[in-house]
RODREN-310384 format. One record per atom (N, C-alpha, C): z, x, y; residue number from 1; atom name. Coordinates in nm, 2 decimals. Layout:
! RODREN-310384
       Z       X       Y  resi  name
       Z       X       Y   NUM    CA
...
This chain:
! RODREN-310384
       Z       X       Y  resi  name
    1.95    3.37    6.17     1     N
    2.05    3.24    6.19     1    CA
    1.98    3.13    6.12     1     C
    2.03    3.06    5.99     2     N
    1.99    2.93    5.95     2    CA
    2.05    2.82    5.99     2     C
    2.01    2.71    5.98     3     N
    2.08    2.58    5.99     3    CA
    2.08    2.52    5.89     3     C
    2.20    2.46    5.86     4     N
    2.16    2.37    5.74     4    CA
    2.14    2.24    5.77     4     C
    2.09    2.13    5.71     5     N
    2.04    2.00    5.73     5    CA
    2.12    1.92    5.64     5     C
    2.19    1.84    5.68     6     N
    2.30    1.77    5.63     6    CA
    2.24    1.62    5.60     6     C
    2.23    1.58    5.48     7     N
    2.15    1.45    5.41     7    CA
    2.28    1.37    5.45     7     C
    2.21    1.23    5.50     8     N
    2.27    1.13    5.51     8    CA
    2.31    1.05    5.35     8     C
    2.44    1.04    5.30     9     N
    2.46    1.01    5.19     9    CA
    2.40    0.83    5.17     9     C
    2.40    0.76    5.30    10     N
    2.36    0.62    5.27    10    CA
    2.19    0.62    5.26    10     C
    2.12    0.71    5.29    11     N
    2.00    0.77    5.26    11    CA
    1.95    0.77    5.12    11     C
    1.85    0.71    5.03    12     N
    1.77    0.79    4.95    12    CA
    1.72    0.92    4.97    12     C
    1.74    1.00    4.87    13     N
    1.66    1.13    4.89    13    CA
    1.51    1.11    4.84    13     C
    1.43    1.17    4.91    14     N
    1.31    1.14    4.92    14    CA
    1.23    1.00    4.92    14     C
    1.13    0.97    4.87    15     N
    1.08    0.85    4.86    15    CA
    1.14    0.71    4.79    15     C
    1.17    0.63    4.86    16     N
    1.26    0.53    4.80    16    CA
    1.20    0.41    4.74    16     C
    1.04    0.40    4.71    17     N
    0.94    0.32    4.65    17    CA
    0.85    0.45    4.57    17     C
    0.89    0.53    4.51    18     N
    0.79    0.62    4.43    18    CA
    0.69    0.55    4.33    18     C
    0.78    0.41    4.24    19     N
    0.68    0.37    4.16    19    CA
    0.63    0.23    4.17    19     C
    0.64    0.21    4.31    20     N
    0.56    0.10    4.39    20    CA
    0.42    0.12    4.43    20     C
    0.39    0.26    4.45    21     N
    0.25    0.29    4.46    21    CA
    0.17    0.26    4.36    21     C
    0.02    0.22    4.38    22     N
   -0.08    0.21    4.30    22    CA
   -0.09    0.35    4.23    22     C
   -0.09    0.35    4.08    23     N
   -0.10    0.49    4.01    23    CA
   -0.23    0.47    3.97    23     C
   -0.29    0.59    3.91    24     N
   -0.42    0.65    3.87    24    CA
   -0.46    0.57    3.76    24     C
   -0.57    0.56    3.74    25     N
   -0.65    0.48    3.64    25    CA
   -0.59    0.52    3.49    25     C
   -0.61    0.67    3.50    26     N
   -0.56    0.72    3.37    26    CA
   -0.37    0.70    3.30    26     C
   -0.31    0.73    3.43    27     N
   -0.19    0.68    3.37    27    CA
   -0.16    0.52    3.36    27     C
   -0.24    0.44    3.42    28     N
   -0.20    0.29    3.39    28    CA
   -0.30    0.29    3.24    28     C
   -0.40    0.34    3.22    29     N
   -0.44    0.32    3.08    29    CA
   -0.38    0.40    2.97    29     C
   -0.30    0.50    2.98    30     N
   -0.20    0.54    2.92    30    CA
   -0.07    0.43    2.89    30     C
   -0.03    0.38    2.98    31     N
    0.07    0.29    3.01    31    CA
    0.05    0.17    2.88    31     C
   -0.06    0.15    2.90    32     N
   -0.08    0.02    2.83    32    CA
   -0.11    0.06    2.68    32     C
   -0.16    0.18    2.65    33     N
   -0.21    0.23    2.52    33    CA
   -0.04    0.25    2.47    33     C
    0.01    0.33    2.51    34     N
    0.14    0.35    2.47    34    CA
    0.22    0.22    2.46    34     C
    0.21    0.12    2.51    35     N
    0.26    0.01    2.49    35    CA
    0.22   -0.11    2.37    35     C
    0.08   -0.09    2.37    36     N
    0.02   -0.13    2.24    36    CA
    0.06   -0.08    2.11    36     C
    0.08    0.07    2.16    37     N
    0.11    0.16    2.04    37    CA
    0.27    0.16    1.99    37     C
    0.36    0.09    2.07    38     N
    0.49    0.08    2.04    38    CA
    0.50   -0.07    1.98    38     C
    0.42   -0.18    2.05    39     N
    0.44   -0.29    1.96    39    CA
    0.37   -0.30    1.85    39     C
    0.28   -0.22    1.82    40     N
    0.21   -0.22    1.67    40    CA
    0.33   -0.16    1.58    40     C
    0.39   -0.04    1.61    41     N
    0.46   -0.01    1.51    41    CA
    0.59   -0.09    1.49    41     C
    0.63   -0.18    1.62    42     N
    0.71   -0.26    1.58    42    CA
    0.69   -0.39    1.45    42     C
    0.53   -0.44    1.47    43     N
    0.51   -0.54    1.40    43    CA
    0.45   -0.48    1.26    43     C
    0.46   -0.35    1.24    44     N
    0.44   -0.29    1.10    44    CA
    0.55   -0.31    1.05    44     C
    0.67   -0.26    1.11    45     N
    0.83   -0.26    1.07    45    CA
    0.87   -0.39    1.03    45     C
    0.84   -0.50    1.11    46     N
    0.89   -0.61    1.08    46    CA
    0.79   -0.66    0.94    46     C
    0.66   -0.63    0.93    47     N
    0.58   -0.67    0.82    47    CA
    0.66   -0.58    0.71    47     C
    0.69   -0.48    0.73    48     N
    0.77   -0.38    0.61    48    CA
    0.92   -0.49    0.55    48     C
    0.97   -0.55    0.66    49     N
    1.11   -0.57    0.59    49    CA
    1.06   -0.69    0.57    49     C
    0.97   -0.80    0.61    50     N
    0.94   -0.94    0.55    50    CA
    0.87   -0.92    0.41    50     C
    0.80   -0.83    0.38    51     N
    0.73   -0.78    0.25    51    CA
    0.86   -0.76    0.16    51     C
    0.95   -0.66    0.19    52     N
    1.02   -0.59    0.10    52    CA
    1.13   -0.73    0.06    52     C
    1.19   -0.81    0.20    53     N
    1.27   -0.91    0.14    53    CA
    1.17   -1.04    0.07    53     C
    1.05   -1.06    0.07    54     N
    1.00   -1.14    0.00    54    CA
    0.96   -1.09   -0.16    54     C
    0.96   -0.96   -0.20    55     N
    0.96   -0.94   -0.30    55    CA
    1.08   -0.90   -0.38    55     C
    1.20   -0.86   -0.32    56     N
    1.31   -0.86   -0.35    56    CA
    1.40   -1.00   -0.40    56     C
    1.36   -1.08   -0.35    57     N
    1.44   -1.22   -0.33    57    CA
    1.43   -1.26   -0.46    57     C
    1.33   -1.25   -0.56    58     N
    1.33   -1.27   -0.71    58    CA
    1.46   -1.19   -0.77    58     C
    1.46   -1.07   -0.72    59     N
    1.56   -1.00   -0.80    59    CA
    1.70   -1.04   -0.74    59     C
    1.69   -1.05   -0.63    60     N
    1.83   -1.11   -0.55    60    CA
    1.87   -1.24   -0.67    60     C
    1.79   -1.35   -0.65    61     N
    1.81   -1.47   -0.73    61    CA
    1.87   -1.45   -0.84    61     C
    1.82   -1.32   -0.95    62     N
    1.88   -1.35   -1.08    62    CA
    1.99   -1.24   -1.13    62     C
    2.00   -1.15   -1.04    63     N
    2.10   -1.05   -1.03    63    CA
    2.21   -1.07   -0.91    63     C
    2.21   -1.14   -0.84    64     N
    2.27   -1.13   -0.70    64    CA
    2.34   -0.99   -0.64    64     C
    2.41   -1.00   -0.59    65     N
    2.44   -0.88   -0.50    65    CA
    2.54   -0.78   -0.60    65     C
    2.56   -0.84   -0.73    66     N
    2.65   -0.77   -0.79    66    CA
    2.56   -0.70   -0.89    66     C
    2.42   -0.70   -0.89    67     N
    2.32   -0.62   -0.95    67    CA
    2.31   -0.49   -0.85    67     C
    2.35   -0.48   -0.74    68     N
    2.35   -0.34   -0.67    68    CA
    2.44   -0.26   -0.75    68     C
    2.58   -0.30   -0.74    69     N
    2.69   -0.28   -0.82    69    CA
    2.69   -0.24   -0.97    69     C
    2.61   -0.28   -1.03    70     N
    2.60   -0.29   -1.20    70    CA
    2.52   -0.17   -1.26    70     C
    2.60   -0.12   -1.37    71     N
    2.52    0.03   -1.41    71    CA
    2.44   -0.02   -1.51    71     C
    2.45   -0.17   -1.59    72     N
    2.38   -0.17   -1.68    72    CA
    2.23   -0.19   -1.67    72     C
    2.17   -0.12   -1.77    73     N
    1.99   -0.14   -1.78    73    CA
    1.96   -0.16   -1.90    73     C
    1.93   -0.29   -1.90    74     N
    1.88   -0.35   -2.03    74    CA
    1.77   -0.41   -2.01    74     C
    1.63   -0.38   -2.07    75     N
    1.50   -0.42   -2.06    75    CA
    1.52   -0.54   -2.14    75     C
    1.54   -0.56   -2.22    76     N
    1.54   -0.66   -2.32    76    CA
    1.62   -0.78   -2.26    76     C
    1.74   -0.79   -2.21    77     N
    1.79   -0.88   -2.17    77    CA
    1.76   -0.92   -2.02    77     C
    1.65   -0.84   -1.98    78     N
    1.62   -0.85   -1.84    78    CA
    1.73   -0.80   -1.71    78     C
    1.79   -0.71   -1.75    79     N
    1.92   -0.70   -1.68    79    CA
    1.90   -0.55   -1.58    79     C
    1.90   -0.52   -1.49    80     N
    1.89   -0.41   -1.38    80    CA
    1.95   -0.36   -1.31    80     C
    2.07   -0.28   -1.30    81     N
    2.16   -0.25   -1.24    81    CA
    2.12   -0.13   -1.12    81     C
    2.15   -0.14   -1.02    82     N
    2.08   -0.04   -0.93    82    CA
    2.21    0.08   -0.88    82     C
    2.29    0.05   -0.98    83     N
    2.42    0.15   -0.92    83    CA
    2.35    0.30   -0.93    83     C
    2.32    0.31   -1.01    84     N
    2.28    0.47   -1.04    84    CA
    2.14    0.50   -0.95    84     C
    2.09    0.43   -0.90    85     N
    2.00    0.47   -0.79    85    CA
    2.06    0.49   -0.65    85     C
    2.15    0.40   -0.60    86     N
    2.23    0.40   -0.51    86    CA
    2.29    0.55   -0.52    86     C
    2.36    0.55   -0.63    87     N
    2.47    0.67   -0.65    87    CA
    2.38    0.80   -0.62    87     C
    2.22    0.80   -0.67    88     N
    2.18    0.92   -0.67    88    CA
    2.14    0.96   -0.51    88     C
    2.08    0.83   -0.46    89     N
    2.03    0.86   -0.34    89    CA
    2.14    0.91   -0.24    89     C
    2.29    0.87   -0.24    90     N
    2.37    0.90   -0.15    90    CA
    2.45    1.05   -0.20    90     C
    2.43    1.08   -0.35    91     N
    2.44    1.21   -0.34    91    CA
    2.33    1.32   -0.34    91     C
    2.22    1.26   -0.33    92     N
    2.11    1.37   -0.27    92    CA
    2.13    1.37   -0.13    92     C
    2.17    1.30   -0.07    93     N
    2.16    1.28    0.09    93    CA
    2.30    1.39    0.14    93     C
    2.41    1.38    0.04    94     N
    2.53    1.44    0.06    94    CA
    2.46    1.61    0.05    94     C
    2.42    1.64   -0.04    95     N
    2.38    1.79   -0.11    95    CA
    2.28    1.83    0.05    95     C
    2.17    1.73    0.07    96     N
    2.09    1.80    0.17    96    CA
    2.17    1.81    0.29    96     C
    2.27    1.75    0.32    97     N
    2.38    1.79    0.45    97    CA
    2.44    1.92    0.44    97     C
    2.48    1.92    0.31    98     N
    2.58    2.04    0.29    98    CA
    2.49    2.15    0.32    98     C
    2.36    2.14    0.26    99     N
    2.25    2.27    0.28    99    CA
    2.20    2.29    0.41    99     C
    2.19    2.18    0.46   100     N
    2.09    2.15    0.60   100    CA
    2.19    2.22    0.71   100     C
    2.30    2.15    0.71   101     N
    2.39    2.19    0.85   101    CA
    2.41    2.30    0.85   101     C
    2.46    2.38    0.75   102     N
    2.49    2.54    0.78   102    CA
    2.38    2.63    0.80   102     C
    2.24    2.58    0.73   103     N
    2.11    2.66    0.76   103    CA
    2.07    2.65    0.89   103     C
    2.07    2.51    0.95   104     N
    2.04    2.46    1.07   104    CA
    2.11    2.56    1.20   104     C
    2.27    2.54    1.17   105     N
    2.33    2.62    1.25   105    CA
    2.33    2.79    1.27   105     C
    2.30    2.83    1.16   106     N
    2.27    2.97    1.15   106    CA
    2.14    3.03    1.23   106     C
    2.02    2.96    1.20   107     N
    1.90    2.97    1.26   107    CA
    1.92    2.92    1.42   107     C
    2.01    2.82    1.43   108     N
    2.01    2.82    1.59   108    CA
    2.11    2.92    1.66   108     C
    2.18    3.01    1.60   109     N
    2.26    3.09    1.62   109    CA
    2.21    3.23    1.64   109     C
    2.13    3.24    1.52   110     N
    2.04    3.36    1.51   110    CA
    1.92    3.40    1.65   110     C
    1.84    3.29    1.67   111     N
    1.77    3.26    1.76   111    CA
    1.82    3.27    1.90   111     C
    1.95    3.23    1.93   112     N
    1.99    3.22    2.08   112    CA
    2.06    3.36    2.08   112     C
    2.11    3.41    1.99   113     N
    2.22    3.54    2.01   113    CA
    2.16    3.64    1.97   113     C
    2.07    3.66    1.84   114     N
    2.05    3.77    1.80   114    CA
    1.88    3.83    1.81   114     C
    1.82    3.74    1.79   115     N
    1.68    3.78    1.82   115    CA
    1.64    3.77    1.93   115     C
    1.52    3.91    1.99   116     N
    1.51    3.89    2.12   116    CA
    1.44    3.78    2.19   116     C
    1.44    3.78    2.31   117     N
    1.39    3.64    2.34   117    CA
    1.23    3.64    2.33   117     C
    1.16    3.71    2.33   118     N
    1.01    3.72    2.32   118    CA
    0.98    3.67    2.14   118     C
    1.05    3.68    2.06   119     N
    1.04    3.64    1.92   119    CA
    1.11    3.50    1.91   119     C
    1.21    3.47    1.99   120     N
    1.29    3.34    1.98   120    CA
    1.20    3.22    2.04   120     C
    1.10    3.29    2.12   121     N
    1.05    3.21    2.21   121    CA
    0.94    3.08    2.12   121     C
    0.94    2.94    2.16   122     N
    0.83    2.86    2.07   122    CA
    0.71    2.93    2.09   122     C
    0.65    2.93    1.95   123     N
    0.50    2.95    1.97   123    CA
    0.42    2.82    1.96   123     C
    0.30    2.84    2.02   124     N
    0.22    2.73    2.02   124    CA
    0.05    2.79    2.03   124     C
   -0.04    2.72    1.93   125     N
   -0.15    2.78    1.92   125    CA
   -0.25    2.75    2.05   125     C
   -0.21    2.67    2.13   126     N
   -0.30    2.68    2.26   126    CA
   -0.29    2.74    2.36   126     C
   -0.16    2.81    2.38   127     N
   -0.13    2.92    2.47   127    CA
   -0.18    3.03    2.46   127     C
   -0.26    3.09    2.56   128     N
   -0.33    3.20    2.53   128    CA
   -0.26    3.34    2.59   128     C
   -0.24    3.43    2.55   129     N
   -0.16    3.58    2.61   129    CA
   -0.26    3.66    2.68   129     C
   -0.20    3.68    2.78   130     N
   -0.27    3.75    2.92   130    CA
   -0.24    3.90    2.89   130     C
   -0.32    3.95    2.86   131     N
   -0.30    4.13    2.82   131    CA
   -0.33    4.19    2.96   131     C
């Protein structure tokens, strides 16, 4: 015969202060390293935005926003419309989605429903097989 212990809903389950303890040096070092890496990524992203804005300001000052929707490409008159590039990028993205979504769904269904579990499991080069 077993007795069930009922938990008091007012009390937190487990330790109430698991993060207040002092963590090992390796954990703190990794936390600082991850924070630095994240801030570095943000700084690089901001640098890319600033650099792109500075280099594109000249084109926007001459062509304006109408240059984005213009199809005129005349080097002699210094007119460079970007609509062909915008359309090409959008069309390529749509084609990629049309091809990629059905293929990924079929692979997911194949791995979950048809293929034996042993073959469908993720492979890792670091995992050793025990014979």
